[in-house]
C-alpha positions as CSV (number, residue, x, y, z in Angstrom):
1,M,17.4,-7.2,18.8
2,I,17.0,-4.9,15.5
3,T,13.7,-5.5,13.8
4,K,12.9,-4.9,10.7
5,E,10.9,-2.1,11.1
6,Q,13.6,0.0,12.8
7,L,15.9,-0.9,9.8
8,E,13.0,0.1,7.3
9,T,12.4,3.4,9.1
10,I,16.2,4.6,8.7
11,E,16.1,3.8,4.6
12,F,17.3,0.2,4.7
13,H,16.0,-1.9,2.2
14,S,15.1,-6.1,1.5
15,T,14.4,-8.3,-0.9
16,D,15.1,-11.2,0.9
17,N,14.0,-9.9,4.8
18,I,17.7,-11.3,5.7
19,E,19.6,-8.8,4.7
20,Y,19.0,-5.3,4.7
21,Y,21.0,-2.6,2.7
22,D,21.6,0.7,3.5
23,C,19.3,2.4,0.1
24,G,21.4,6.6,1.1
25,S,25.0,5.2,0.2
26,W,24.5,1.4,-0.7
27,E,28.3,0.8,1.8
28,V,26.8,-1.3,4.3
29,M,24.5,-4.4,5.0
30,F,22.9,-5.5,7.8
31,N,22.1,-8.8,8.2
32,I,18.9,-9.5,11.0
33,K,19.5,-12.8,11.0
34,T,22.8,-12.2,13.1
35,Q,22.4,-8.6,14.0
36,T,25.8,-7.9,12.1
37,L,27.0,-5.0,9.7
38,Y,29.0,-5.6,6.5
39,E,30.8,-3.4,4.3
40,H,28.8,-3.6,0.9
41,C,30.2,-3.5,-3.4
42,E,27.6,-3.9,-5.8
43,V,30.1,-5.7,-7.6
44,N,31.5,-8.4,-5.3
45,G,28.6,-8.4,-2.9
46,V,29.2,-8.5,1.1
47,G,32.1,-7.4,2.5
48,E,34.2,-7.5,5.2
49,E,32.4,-7.6,8.9
50,L,32.1,-4.4,10.3
51,G,30.5,-6.3,13.6
52,R,27.8,-7.3,15.2
53,I,25.1,-4.9,16.8
54,T,22.3,-5.4,18.0
55,N,20.4,-1.7,19.2
56,I,18.9,0.1,16.2
57,N,20.2,3.7,18.3
58,T,23.9,1.9,18.3
59,L,24.0,1.0,14.7
60,I,22.3,4.9,13.6
61,E,25.7,6.2,15.6
62,I,27.8,3.6,14.1
63,Y,26.3,4.7,10.6
64,E,26.7,8.5,10.9
65,L,30.0,8.2,12.7
66,M,31.2,6.4,9.2
67,F,29.1,8.3,6.4
68,G,27.5,11.3,7.9
69,S,24.0,12.0,9.4
70,L,21.2,9.6,7.7
71,E,18.9,12.8,7.2
């Protein structure tokens, strides 16, 4: 299970402690309750579900495949 502390270490931040947004690109959102990664659109909000992920290393790998390094 991915925790809020783990998400915060990779620059995902939240305003409600449920939905965590990637502050680097704002292209994805991670729902901590359902452990699900979604596309994110600043205009329309949550987009297509990209998959359920319960391991922080897997989330990092997928993010890096999609957008490049988190650094």
